[in-house]
N, C-alpha and C positions, 0 to 999 in steps of 0.2 A: 117869168121868173123863177129860181129853181129853190122849191124849200129847201131850207138851209139845216133843220134839225132830225139829226141823225140817227137819234137814239139814245136810250138814260145812261146819262153818265153818273151818277149817285145820287143817293136815298139817303136824306136827312130824318133823323130820329131825335124830337127834342123831348129832351129832359131834363129836371128839376135840379139834380145832384148830379151832375158833371163827372166826380170822379169818383161817388160809388155806383155811378152808372158803368164808368171803366174796368172796376172791377169784376163785376156782374158780366159783362163782356169779355173780360181777362177767363174769367172762369169757363165757359162757352166756349172757349180751346180759338178764340183770335188773338193776332199777334194788334194792338193797339199801337201808332203814333205816336209821340211824345204831343204833350197838351199843346197844344198852339191856342194865343191870344188873336182875333183879328183886331184890326183898324180900329185906332178908337168910338168910330162914329157907329160901328157898328154893335158892341156892348155885348161881346157873346166870345164862346173858347170853345173849342171843338177837342174831338179825339177822331182820326179815322182810321177804317180800315181797310187796306187796299186789297182790290183781286186782283185780277189779270186785268180787265181790260175795262173795271169798274170798281168802284166804292161804295161802302159807306159810311157815315158820321153821325157822330153825336155830339149835340150840339146843346149844349146851356147859356144860360144868361149872365153876365157876372157885372151887368150894370145896366142905368136905365137911362135906354134915350130914344127918340125917337124915332129912332129906325127898327126898333128891337120895341115898341109899344105891342106890335100884334100875337107875334111871338110870344109876351108875355101874359098877354089877356085868353091866350087857346089855351097854352100851359094852366093859367087861374082856372079856363070855366072845364075845361078837357080833361086835363092832365097829360100823362107822359104820350107818349108815339109818334108814330110816323106822322111825318108832317109835310114833307114836300118832296117832288121830287124833280133831280135837275137834268136837263137833258144838254146832249150834247150837239155845241158847234163849233164854228170856226171862231171870226171876227165878233164880237157880240153887236158891232154896232151894222156891218154888213146887213147881221141873222135880223136884228129888228128892222131895217130897212127892207128887206124882201118878205118876211111875215107881213108887211105894210101892205104892200103890192098885192099879198095874196087874203086881206081881207081878214089876218090877223092880229090884235092889236098887243102890243108888248109896253112897258112903262119903258121911263129913261136908265142907260147904261151906268150900273156904279160900280167902281172900281175897289179894289181892297185887297188888303195882302195879309201875311201872318209870317212871325219866323217858325223856323225849324231847327231843329238841334241834329247836330248829320254826327257820325258813327264816330269821327274824325277829333272831336269836339267842340270843330267851329257850328255854325249856323247860316242856314242857306234861307232865302227868301220864296215863299209860297204865293204867285199873285194871279189872282183873278178880276175878269171881268162878270158881271153879270143882269141879263135885262129876265126880267119876270112877264110872263102874258098876264093879260086884264083876266080877273077874274071872273070876268063872265067869257071867257074862252076857256073855263077850264072845270069840267063837269064835278068837281072835288077835291080838296084840299087845296096845296098852292101849287105851280110849277112854274119853276123858274129855268134859264139856259147859263150855261156857266164855261166860258171861254177861259180855258187855262193857258198861261202866258208863263208858265214856266214845270210843266208836265215832269219833269225831272225829278222835280220837288217834291211832287207829289208820289208818284210811282219808284218809291224807293224801292231796292230790293231787299233791303232789308226787314221789309212792312209784307212781304205780299206769300212768305209763309206761314199757314196756320195749324195750328195741333190738332184741328177738327176738322181739315181737310179743305176748307171750304176754297172755290177758285175762280166762281163769277156772283153775281146777283142772276136771279134764273127769274124774278118775276115780283108784283107786285099785285094783292088781289085786293079788288073793290066789292061793297056791296050797294047793289040798287035794285030797286025795284022795277027797272025797267032796263037789263042789263044789254040786250043788243044795243040801246039807241047810247046808251053810257058809251059804251066799247065804242062807237061812231064817232062820237063827240071828242074821244083821246085819237083816235088814228088819223083827226083830219091835223093836230099837230105836229106829226111826225111824216119824214117823206117815205118812209117807208111804210105807212100806218097802213097797216093790212085786217079785216076783222075776220074770223074764224070761228062758228061753233054752231049749236042748238038749244034752243031750249031752254034752259035756266042759266048756260054757261057760256060766254063771251069770249074768245085771248085777241085781244091788241100785237101784231108783230110791230115791234118800232123802229128795228135797223139791226145789222150786222155785228152780229158778238153783243147784241143788246138785250136786256129781260125785257118779259113781256107782260102786255097788265092784261089781268084774269078780271073781267065782272061776272060777278055770281048775284045770284038772289039769296037772300037773306035765308031763306030754306034749305039753300042749296053748299053754304057755303057751314052750316050748323050740322050738313047730313056730311059734308066731305071732313071736317074737321070734328068727328063723332070724339069724343070722350075728352073734350075741353069746352069750358065753361060759355056757352054764346055766346052767352050776355056782357064778359068781358069781350069777346073778339070783336060784336058788333058796334059797340063802344066808340069807336072813333073813327076818324074818316077815314082812313085805311083798315080794312080788317086784319090782312099777315100782309107780309114780306117774307120770298122766299132767296136761300142761300144754295146754289149748287155747290156739293164737293165728290171727289174724286173714290170714295170709300166709304158710305152711309156706316158699313162696320166697326171704321174706323173714327167714325162719328160719334157712334152710341158708345164705346167702350171710354174715349174721352169726357162722354157726357158723366158715365158712370165714375170714372177715378176722383170727379171732381164733385157727385153728389148733387148734379143738378139733374132735376126729373123731367122725363121725356114720353108722349105718348107715341108711340107707334103706326104709321098710315095703315090704311088696309090692304096695301100692294106692299107694305114692307120694303119700300126705293124710300121712304120716306120718316120721319120723326117731328112732331109737334114739338114746342118750346113755348111753356105758357106766356104771358103776354108781361105777366109780375116780373121772369128772368131776363126777360129780350126789350125793352124798353119802352111796355107799353104797348107795344103791338105783336100781337104772337107770330114767332117767327119757323119757319117749315125748313128743315136740310131736306135737300132733297138728291139723290144719287145720278150722275151727271150719266 
């Protein structure tokens, strides 16, 4: 059976105040979608930041439902931050069946949708089907698979240009005492999963035009993100997420224009944004 998971589709940032978070990300230079409200049983709303082949979303809870109980608990216990990686698939039902044949368990398929205001004043519908990896399959955080039924409603041209020059998700960084083992556990969840690295840092290839997952020891993360508060970086389930930009100088200029603080990476090809300014998880802008 062919492995159905083709890469990282998007990253979910769980936030406590959705509209305040949207204002912070706008200050970072991102173009945000109009606020979307999910199907009632989800009890959630979001803003998406659409890139060339992937995206990330700010997700907030707007009601108490059985479906969002775990997310409300996570917010209460851990605070804001990157909470989930969504993976690329075709049909959600077929993907779940294929994974079962490969010995990888996933939950029931759930369908949901949200309205999307369009530039001409009309309203479209973005529709999805998702299935979540069994927690025992996942090294950290939540991972689920996302079928896009209406891709044209998500990748809207008017949403894909950003003042900071963002063009793609570059990666997700995970802290692990055993980074090679953690990387291997992530790799088996992807058709193209391949682990490369040595010593304290191992990177997982997840697919074509897809972000990587980098597993590092806490000490290696602290060293790499020198100048940032190590305790706040290592607090969450994911240590950092990375955004590829077309011109890091342009990114820095925008951040200065909106008075957002940043720390330059040692190689001068990246800048770090503190968790407090990036939804609870350190954000790294990287020159592609």
